[in-house]
Structure formats: structure tokens, C-alpha cells
C-alpha positions in Angstrom: 4.7 -0.8 2.9 8.2 -0.7 1.0 9.5 2.3 0.4 11.5 4.6 -2.3 12.3 7.7 -3.0 9.9 8.8 -0.6 7.3 7.1 -1.9 5.2 3.9 -0.6 5.3 0.9 -3.1 2.2 -1.1 -2.3 3.3 -5.2 -2.6 -0.1 -6.7 -1.0 -3.7 -6.2 -1.4 -4.0 -4.8 2.1 -2.0 -1.8 1.1 -3.7 -1.1 -1.7 -7.4 -1.4 0.1 -7.6 2.0 1.2 -10.7 3.9 0.1 -8.8 6.9 -0.5 -6.9 5.8 -3.2 -8.9 2.1 -4.6 -11.8 2.7 -6.9 -14.2 -0.1 -7.9 -14.4 -0.3 -11.7 -17.4 -2.4 -12.9 -16.9 -3.6 -16.2 -20.0 -3.9 -18.8 -22.6 -5.6 -16.9 -25.3 -5.1 -19.7 -28.1 -7.2 -20.5 -26.9 -8.3 -24.1 -23.7 -9.0 -22.9 -24.3 -11.1 -19.7 -27.2 -13.1 -21.7 -23.5 -14.4 -23.7 -22.1 -15.5 -20.6 -23.1 -18.9 -19.5 -22.6 -18.5 -15.7 -24.3 -15.2 -16.2 -26.7 -15.3 -12.7 -23.9 -16.3 -10.8 -21.8 -13.6 -11.8 -24.0 -11.2 -11.4 -25.0 -12.1 -7.6 -20.7 -12.2 -7.1 -20.5 -8.9 -8.8 -23.9 -7.5 -6.7 -21.8 -8.4 -3.4 -18.7 -7.0 -4.3 -20.6 -4.0 -5.0 -22.7 -3.9 -1.7 -19.5 -4.5 -0.1 -17.8 -1.4 -1.7 -20.7 1.4 -1.1 -20.6 0.1 2.5 -16.8 1.1 2.5 -17.6 4.2 0.1 -15.4 3.3 -2.1 -15.7 5.4 -5.6 -17.5 3.3 -8.4 -17.3 3.8 -12.2 -19.4 1.6 -14.1 -18.9 1.2 -17.9 -21.1 0.5 -21.1 -20.1 -1.1 -24.5 -21.6 1.0 -27.0 -22.2 0.3 -30.5 -21.7 2.8 -33.2 -24.7 3.4 -35.9 -23.1 1.5 -38.9 -23.0 4.8 -41.2 -20.5 5.9 -38.2 -18.2 2.3 -38.3 -14.8 2.5 -39.3 -12.1 0.4 -39.8 -11.5 -0.9 -36.6 -15.4 -1.4 -35.9 -16.3 -3.0 -39.0 -13.4 -5.7 -38.1 -14.2 -6.2 -34.9 -18.1 -6.7 -35.9 -17.4 -9.1 -38.5 -14.9 -10.9 -36.1 -17.3 -11.3 -33.1 -20.6 -11.9 -35.8 -18.7 -14.6 -37.9 -19.8 -12.9 -40.7 -17.8 -13.1 -44.2 -18.9 -9.2 -45.4 -19.1 -6.4 -43.6 -22.8 -5.7 -45.2 -23.6 -8.5 -42.9 -22.0 -6.6 -39.7 -25.4 -5.5 -37.1 -24.7 -2.9 -34.2 -25.2 -5.1 -31.4 -25.4 -2.7 -28.7 -26.6 1.1 -30.3 -27.4 3.4 -27.4 -30.5 2.8 -25.8 -31.4 -0.7 -27.3 -32.4 -3.2 -25.1 -28.8 -5.0 -25.2 -27.1 -1.8 -24.3 -28.4 -1.5 -20.7 -27.4 -2.4 -17.5 -28.6 -4.9 -15.7 -31.6 -3.6 -13.1 -29.2 -5.2 -10.6 -26.8 -2.9 -11.6 -28.6 0.6 -11.3 -26.0 3.3 -10.0 -26.5 5.6 -7.4 -26.5 9.4 -8.3 -22.7 9.5 -6.5 -21.5 7.1 -9.2 -20.5 7.1 -13.0 -21.2 4.9 -15.8 -18.7 6.0 -19.2 -19.8 4.6 -22.3 -16.7 3.4 -24.6 -16.4 1.5 -28.5 -13.3 0.5 -27.5 -12.1 -2.8 -24.8 -10.3 -0.4 -22.8 -12.6 1.0 -20.1 -9.4 3.5 -20.6 -9.9 4.7 -23.9 -11.8 7.4 -25.3 -13.2 7.7 -21.5 -13.1 10.2 -19.2 -12.0 7.1 -16.9 -8.7 8.1 -16.2 -8.6 11.9 -15.3 -11.8 10.6 -13.1 -9.4 8.4 -11.1 -6.5 11.0 -11.3 -8.6 13.8 -10.2 -9.5 11.8 -7.0 -6.3 10.5 -6.1 -7.2 7.3 -6.8 -3.6 4.8 -7.5 -5.5 1.5 -7.6 -8.7 0.2 -8.8 -10.1 -3.0 -8.4 -12.5 -4.6 -11.6 -15.4 -6.9 -12.0 -17.9 -7.9 -14.6 -17.6 -9.3 -18.3 -15.8 -10.6 -20.1 -12.0 -11.4 -19.0 -10.8 -12.0 -22.2 -12.3 -9.5 -24.5 -12.7 -6.4 -22.2 -11.4 -6.7 -18.5 -7.5 -7.9 -20.0 -6.9 -4.8 -21.9 -8.2 -2.8 -19.0 -6.2 -3.9 -16.4 -2.9 -3.7 -18.6 -3.8 -0.5 -19.9 -4.4 0.9 -16.1 -1.4 -0.7 -15.1 0.6 0.5 -18.3 -1.1 4.1 -16.9 0.7 3.6 -13.7 -2.7 2.1 -11.5 -1.8 -0.7 -9.7 -5.5 -3.3 -10.9 -7.0 -5.6 -8.8 -9.0 -8.3 -10.6 -11.6 -10.2 -8.6 -11.1 -13.6 -10.1 -14.4 -15.2 -9.4 -16.7 -11.5 -10.0 -15.1 -12.0 -13.5 -17.4 -13.9 -16.3 -16.1 -15.1 -19.7 -17.8 -16.4 -22.8 -14.7 -18.8 -23.4 -12.8 -20.4 -20.7 -9.8 -21.3 -22.1 -9.6 -18.1 -23.7 -10.2 -16.4 -19.9 -8.0 -18.5 -18.4 -5.0 -17.4 -21.2 -5.8 -14.2 -19.9 -5.0 -15.0 -16.3 -2.5 -16.3 -17.2 -0.3 -13.6 -19.1 -1.4 -11.0 -16.6 -0.2 -13.4 -13.9 3.2 -13.7 -15.5 3.1 -9.6 -16.2 3.8 -9.1 -12.5 1.8 -5.8 -12.3 -1.3 -7.0 -11.2 -2.9 -8.3 -7.6 -5.0 -10.8 -7.8 -8.1 -12.1 -4.9 -11.7 -13.1 -4.6 -15.0 -12.4 -3.8 -14.8 -13.4 0.1 -11.1 -11.8 0.7 -12.2 -8.5 -1.2 -15.4 -8.1 0.8 -13.3 -8.6 4.1 -11.2 -5.8 3.0 -14.2 -3.5 2.1 -15.3 -4.5 5.5 -12.1 -3.7 7.1 -12.2 -0.5 5.5 -16.1 0.2 6.8 -15.3 -0.6 10.1 -12.3 1.8 9.6 -14.2 4.7 8.7 -16.9 4.2 11.4 -13.6 4.2 14.1 -12.5 7.8 12.4 -15.8 9.1 12.4 -16.4 8.1 16.4 
């Protein structure tokens, strides 16, 4: 671990994988979104693998859900986004897709949070915008977060960029992040790699890190 001005400066995955400073964000694993992802089943299986390993390592876990507002409350940004996503010409044709308690809004059954985990709803793409995520992580002394879910090119990239701007170290588990448009997702990853403030890994490597943390917790308890 490098140090400067009395601070630890993590550079590697090993150095950020500490259950006292790392959280897991499970991004928008909702029925109505996964149904639009070509490899939704494979992504679900990989997210489950990461989630199970994180739970065993006692990592703090937060789920997000994307929520549409009733049309009467949709403003300029919401209507413009709705037009773009739904490929319609008029705002009159926009329909809220993820209204609270609609079937597509709910997390898939495999993602049912435990009582010790939180679910934050959002209307923006960044999981930090308009949610308690930042204050909740700060209050727990979290300095890094790993992220899985869908979709890389729509919401995961904005969340990672926002998190880095807030001073967190993001860890993208690439093969557990689904996409709706492969080329766009690859551009998102390339852009994050170029910026340089994000760590990248895969499911097997991250689960091995979680197993190491689980073993360390057991050693300390013995």
C-alpha cells in the first residue's frame, strides 16, 4: 500500500478488498429491465455468484431500482429521456415504464434483499443522484464500492463516474454487468479505463477476494 501525507493510497484490487471499507452495489436487477437484456439469464447467474460470496464475507450490500414517475410528475428531463428510450416522436406518446409497484419495477426474485441490506429507488441514471447512497456509505466509513447489474452503458457508467468524483474507488466486475447494446457498453468500459480511476475485475477474481475476506474474518474470530 502506498502512502502520502499520512494516507493510504490503494492501487490494486487486493488493497481495496477489505470488508470495513468496501461495499457492493447491485444495480437495477429489475424484471422489466432484465427482460430487455439478451443474456439476462447469464448475467443473473453471475450476479448471484457475486452476491452470495459478498454475503459470506459480510460485505455491506445495497440494491438500486429505477423508478418512473407518474406522467403528471414527469418534467423536461424525464420526458426527453422517455422519448429517446421509447423511440416516440411526441411527449404525448411517452408511457412510464417502471411505476412503483408495477410488475417490471420489482427486483427479480433471485435478488431478494436480506433484512441487513438496503434498496434505494432512483429516477436518475447515477445511483448517487437523489438517493441516500452517498451518505449511507460515508456513514459506514466505506471508501470503495464494487458494482454489478444492468446496464453498463445506461446506468453503471454514470454511477461509476459519479462515485469516482465523490472520492470513492469504483470496482467494475465486468462479466457481471449486462448491457442492452454491446458496442455502447464496450465504449463505456473503454472510456472508464481511459479515465483511470476505476478498477476492473471479473466474477471469479472478485469471488476469490470475497473468500479471502471470509477466511480472514473467521481467523480473527477464532
